[in-house]
C-alpha positions as CSV (number, residue, x, y, z in Angstrom):
1,M,243.2,29.6,-40.9
2,E,241.2,26.5,-41.7
3,L,242.2,25.2,-38.2
4,H,241.4,27.8,-36.2
5,K,238.0,27.6,-38.0
6,R,238.1,24.0,-37.2
7,D,238.9,24.3,-33.9
8,N,236.1,27.1,-32.8
9,R,233.8,24.5,-34.6
10,N,234.9,21.7,-32.0
11,I,235.3,23.8,-29.1
12,S,232.0,23.6,-26.6
13,P,232.3,26.1,-24.1
14,E,230.9,25.2,-20.5
15,I,228.0,26.7,-19.4
16,P,227.7,28.0,-16.0
17,D,225.1,26.2,-13.6
18,D,223.3,29.1,-13.0
19,W,222.9,30.3,-16.6
20,F,219.4,29.5,-16.9
21,A,218.5,30.7,-13.3
22,P,217.6,34.5,-14.1
23,K,215.5,32.9,-16.9
24,N,213.3,30.7,-15.0
25,K,213.1,33.6,-12.5
26,N,211.5,36.1,-15.1
27,Q,209.6,32.9,-16.6
28,E,207.8,32.5,-13.1
29,Q,207.3,36.1,-12.2
30,A,205.7,36.1,-16.0
31,E,203.5,33.0,-15.6
32,A,202.5,35.1,-12.1
33,V,201.6,37.8,-14.3
34,V,199.2,36.2,-16.5
35,R,198.0,33.6,-14.3
36,P,194.5,34.4,-13.6
37,S,193.5,36.0,-10.3
38,L,191.4,34.8,-7.7
39,S,188.1,36.4,-7.0
40,Y,187.6,37.1,-3.3
41,W,185.4,34.3,-2.3
42,Q,188.4,32.1,-4.1
43,D,191.1,33.3,-1.8
44,A,189.3,33.3,1.4
45,W,188.3,29.4,0.8
46,N,192.0,29.0,0.0
47,R,192.9,30.5,2.9
48,L,190.5,29.1,5.1
49,V,191.5,25.4,4.1
50,K,195.0,26.2,5.1
51,N,194.0,26.8,9.0
52,K,193.8,23.2,10.1
53,L,191.7,24.2,13.5
54,A,189.2,25.7,11.8
55,M,189.0,23.3,8.8
56,T,188.5,20.3,11.7
57,G,185.9,22.4,13.6
58,L,183.9,22.4,9.9
59,I,184.8,18.8,9.2
60,F,182.8,18.1,12.6
61,L,180.2,20.2,12.3
62,I,179.3,18.6,8.8
63,L,179.8,15.1,10.5
64,L,177.2,16.0,13.5
65,T,174.7,17.2,11.2
66,I,174.7,14.2,9.3
67,M,174.7,11.9,12.5
68,A,171.9,14.2,13.8
69,F,170.0,13.0,10.8
70,L,171.2,9.4,10.9
71,G,171.9,8.7,14.5
72,P,168.5,7.8,15.4
73,A,167.7,5.8,12.1
74,I,171.0,3.4,12.4
75,S,170.0,3.1,16.2
76,P,168.3,-0.5,16.8
77,H,166.5,1.1,20.2
78,S,163.9,4.1,20.2
79,G,164.9,7.1,22.1
80,S,161.3,7.7,23.6
81,Q,160.2,4.3,24.6
82,Q,160.6,3.5,28.6
83,Q,161.5,0.2,29.0
84,L,162.1,-0.3,32.8
85,A,163.9,-3.5,33.0
86,N,166.8,-1.5,31.3
87,Q,167.5,1.3,33.6
88,N,170.9,2.7,33.6
89,L,172.5,0.1,31.3
90,A,176.1,1.0,30.9
91,P,177.3,1.5,27.4
92,S,177.8,-1.6,25.5
93,S,177.4,-3.5,22.1
94,D,173.5,-3.5,22.8
95,Y,173.3,0.0,24.0
96,W,176.0,1.6,22.5
97,F,175.7,5.4,24.8
98,G,173.6,3.2,27.6
99,T,170.1,3.7,28.9
100,D,168.9,6.6,31.1
101,E,166.5,6.1,34.1
102,L,163.6,5.2,32.2
103,G,165.5,2.3,29.7
104,R,165.6,5.2,27.2
105,D,168.3,4.4,24.6
106,V,171.0,7.6,25.5
107,F,172.7,7.3,21.9
108,T,169.4,8.6,20.0
109,R,167.8,10.7,22.5
110,V,171.6,12.3,22.2
111,W,171.3,12.7,18.4
112,Q,168.1,13.8,18.8
113,G,168.8,16.4,21.0
114,A,171.3,17.2,18.4
115,Q,168.7,18.1,15.7
116,V,166.9,20.0,18.2
117,S,170.0,22.2,19.0
118,L,171.4,22.5,15.3
119,F,167.6,23.7,14.3
120,V,167.3,26.4,17.5
121,G,170.9,27.9,16.9
122,L,170.1,28.0,12.6
123,A,166.6,29.6,13.3
124,A,168.1,31.9,15.8
125,A,171.1,32.7,13.3
126,L,168.6,33.3,10.3
127,I,166.0,35.3,12.4
128,D,168.9,37.6,13.6
129,F,170.7,38.0,10.0
130,A,167.1,39.1,8.3
131,I,166.1,41.5,11.3
132,G,170.1,43.1,11.9
133,V,170.7,43.7,8.4
134,A,168.0,45.2,7.6
135,Y,168.0,47.3,10.9
136,G,171.7,48.2,10.5
137,G,171.4,49.1,6.6
138,I,168.8,51.3,6.8
139,A,170.4,52.9,9.6
140,G,173.9,53.0,8.4
141,Y,172.8,53.9,5.0
142,K,170.1,56.9,6.2
143,G,172.5,58.1,8.6
144,G,171.5,61.5,10.3
145,K,168.7,62.0,12.9
146,T,167.0,58.5,11.5
147,D,170.4,56.9,12.2
148,N,170.6,58.3,16.0
149,F,167.2,57.2,16.9
150,M,167.6,53.7,15.3
151,M,170.9,53.3,17.3
152,R,169.4,54.4,20.5
153,I,166.8,51.8,20.5
154,V,169.4,49.3,20.0
155,E,171.9,50.7,22.6
156,I,168.3,50.0,25.1
157,L,167.9,46.5,24.1
158,Y,171.8,45.7,24.4
159,G,171.6,46.8,27.7
160,L,169.2,44.8,28.8
161,P,170.4,41.5,30.5
162,Y,170.3,39.0,27.5
163,L,169.9,35.7,29.3
164,L,167.2,37.5,31.9
165,V,165.1,38.7,28.9
166,V,165.1,35.3,27.5
167,I,164.1,33.6,31.1
168,L,161.3,36.1,31.5
169,I,159.7,35.4,28.1
170,S,159.8,31.4,28.7
171,V,158.4,31.8,32.0
172,V,155.7,34.5,30.5
173,M,154.7,32.2,27.4
174,G,155.4,28.9,28.8
175,P,158.4,26.5,27.8
176,G,158.6,24.8,24.6
177,L,161.0,25.0,21.2
178,F,159.3,28.3,19.4
179,T,159.3,29.8,22.4
180,I,163.0,29.0,23.0
181,I,163.6,30.4,19.2
182,F,161.4,33.5,20.0
183,A,163.6,34.4,23.8
184,L,166.7,34.1,21.6
185,T,165.9,36.5,18.9
186,I,164.1,39.4,20.9
187,T,167.4,41.0,21.4
188,G,169.5,38.6,19.8
189,W,169.7,40.7,16.5
190,V,171.4,44.1,18.3
191,G,174.8,42.5,17.7
192,M,174.4,41.9,14.0
193,A,172.5,45.2,13.4
194,R,175.9,47.1,15.0
195,I,178.3,45.4,12.8
196,V,176.1,46.0,9.7
197,R,175.9,49.6,10.3
198,G,179.6,50.3,11.0
199,Q,180.0,48.3,7.6
200,V,177.6,49.9,5.7
201,L,179.0,53.4,7.0
202,Q,182.1,52.6,5.5
203,V,181.0,51.3,2.3
204,K,178.5,53.8,1.7
205,N,180.6,56.4,0.5
206,Y,182.8,54.5,-2.2
207,E,182.3,55.4,-6.1
208,F,180.1,52.7,-6.9
209,V,177.4,53.7,-4.5
210,M,177.5,57.5,-5.3
211,A,177.0,56.3,-8.8
212,S,174.1,54.4,-7.8
213,K,172.2,57.2,-6.0
214,T,173.2,59.6,-9.1
215,F,171.1,57.4,-11.5
216,G,168.6,57.5,-9.2
217,T,168.4,54.1,-7.9
218,K,166.1,53.1,-4.7
219,T,167.5,53.0,-1.4
220,G,166.4,48.9,-1.0
221,R,168.4,48.5,-4.1
222,I,171.3,49.9,-3.0
223,I,171.6,47.9,0.4
224,R,170.7,45.2,-1.6
225,K,173.2,45.1,-4.5
226,N,176.0,47.1,-3.2
227,L,176.2,47.4,0.2
228,L,175.2,44.0,1.2
229,P,177.8,42.0,-0.9
230,N,180.4,44.1,0.2
231,T,179.8,43.8,4.0
232,M,179.1,40.2,3.8
233,G,183.0,39.0,5.7
234,P,181.7,40.1,8.8
235,I,178.1,39.3,8.9
236,I,179.1,35.4,8.4
237,V,181.6,35.6,10.8
238,Q,179.1,37.0,13.4
239,M,176.3,34.3,12.1
240,T,178.7,31.5,13.3
241,L,179.1,33.0,16.7
242,T,175.2,33.3,16.7
243,V,174.8,29.5,16.1
244,P,176.8,28.4,19.2
245,S,175.5,31.4,21.5
246,A,171.8,30.3,20.8
247,I,172.9,26.8,21.1
248,F,174.0,27.3,24.4
249,A,171.5,29.1,25.6
250,E,169.0,26.6,24.7
251,A,171.2,23.8,26.6
252,F,171.0,26.4,29.7
253,L,167.4,27.2,29.5
254,S,166.6,23.2,28.9
255,F,169.0,22.7,32.2
256,L,166.8,24.8,34.2
257,G,163.7,23.2,32.6
258,L,162.7,26.0,30.8
259,G,163.0,24.5,27.3
260,I,162.6,21.6,25.5
261,Q,160.1,19.4,27.4
262,P,159.5,15.8,27.7
263,P,159.1,13.8,25.2
264,L,161.7,16.0,23.1
265,A,165.4,15.3,23.8
266,S,167.6,18.0,24.5
267,W,171.0,18.1,25.5
268,G,170.5,20.6,28.2
269,S,167.5,18.5,29.7
270,M,169.4,15.1,29.4
271,A,172.1,17.2,31.4
272,N,169.5,17.9,33.7
273,D,168.2,14.7,34.4
274,A,171.8,13.3,34.6
275,L,173.0,15.3,37.7
276,S,171.8,12.9,40.0
277,A,173.3,10.1,38.3
278,I,176.7,11.0,38.9
279,L,176.8,10.3,42.4
280,T,175.4,6.8,41.6
281,G,178.0,6.0,38.9
282,H,176.0,6.6,36.1
283,W,178.6,8.8,34.2
284,W,177.6,8.1,30.5
285,R,174.3,9.7,31.0
286,L,176.2,13.4,31.7
287,F,179.2,12.4,29.5
288,F,177.8,12.0,25.8
289,P,175.5,15.6,25.9
290,A,178.1,17.3,27.8
291,L,180.6,16.3,25.3
292,L,179.0,16.9,22.2
293,I,178.0,20.2,23.8
294,S,181.6,21.2,24.5
295,L,182.9,20.1,21.0
296,T,180.0,21.8,19.1
297,M,180.6,25.4,20.8
298,F,184.5,24.7,20.6
299,S,183.6,24.0,16.8
300,F,181.6,27.1,15.9
301,N,184.2,29.1,18.0
302,V,187.2,27.8,16.2
303,L,185.3,28.2,12.6
304,G,184.2,31.6,13.3
305,D,187.8,32.7,14.0
306,G,189.0,31.1,11.1
307,L,186.7,32.8,8.4
308,Q,187.1,36.2,10.5
309,D,191.1,35.9,8.9
310,A,190.1,34.2,5.8
311,L,187.3,36.8,5.2
312,D,189.7,39.8,6.3
313,P,190.8,41.7,3.1
314,K,193.9,43.1,4.6
315,L,195.2,39.6,4.6
316,R,194.3,39.2,0.7
317,R,197.0,38.4,-1.6
């Protein structure tokens, strides 16, 4: 009997390698349960970060904004001073992007044009946001005859050729920066209004909105506190797509001579001035503004696509 007990004490049975596997798996599941859940915006940001193409576009836009203000400051030459002795100089260590037909520094003018383009794009997007959200929110929340009347106006404006309206207003009011912004926002808010209306029609029948109505909350407060926060995803995506549209429209009008006027610089006006330089071999005058227009449009579009995927609640885990 003593030998039997001694043997039992000395025996150490072998433990299988997968003995602790179920325990580790259960422990991971338990940690997942107690782990604090991410908010909607935190989850959207994490998914946006995983989208490498969208993050590349975002990084480029940040660098573009920085260079738009830093570029003219670090440049050793003025973008408006004419130096006829330095006409059409190729890019070099002295003139980084070369010079134009009047001897002006292309590097400085490109970043001055970036200031104009970003200002026009952001201003148009913010105005479209203010008008479109208010108009679409009221139409979707009120419904009935009010909605029908307001949306008929939207359909009429939506049927008008966008660029034709912009060109006509620019011709009537005269070319200029604020004329372009005004012309872009005449019908630019229509798309935002339609998106907001569709989102509000879905959200307004939720329980928390019905509870606010029951307590007699005013319409403006319900739209501002209950409806808009739950429709911000599509609104943000629409704004990121509005900015490049406005930038392209400004460049197109400036290219036609209806936009920014000298001595201000614009990517479109620089491209227009550089058309004749292509035949003479002065490629840099068109290359740099055209490159920045293309990269800016591309960056905003891939960022908008990335935000659309990141802010989609159906994809949230």
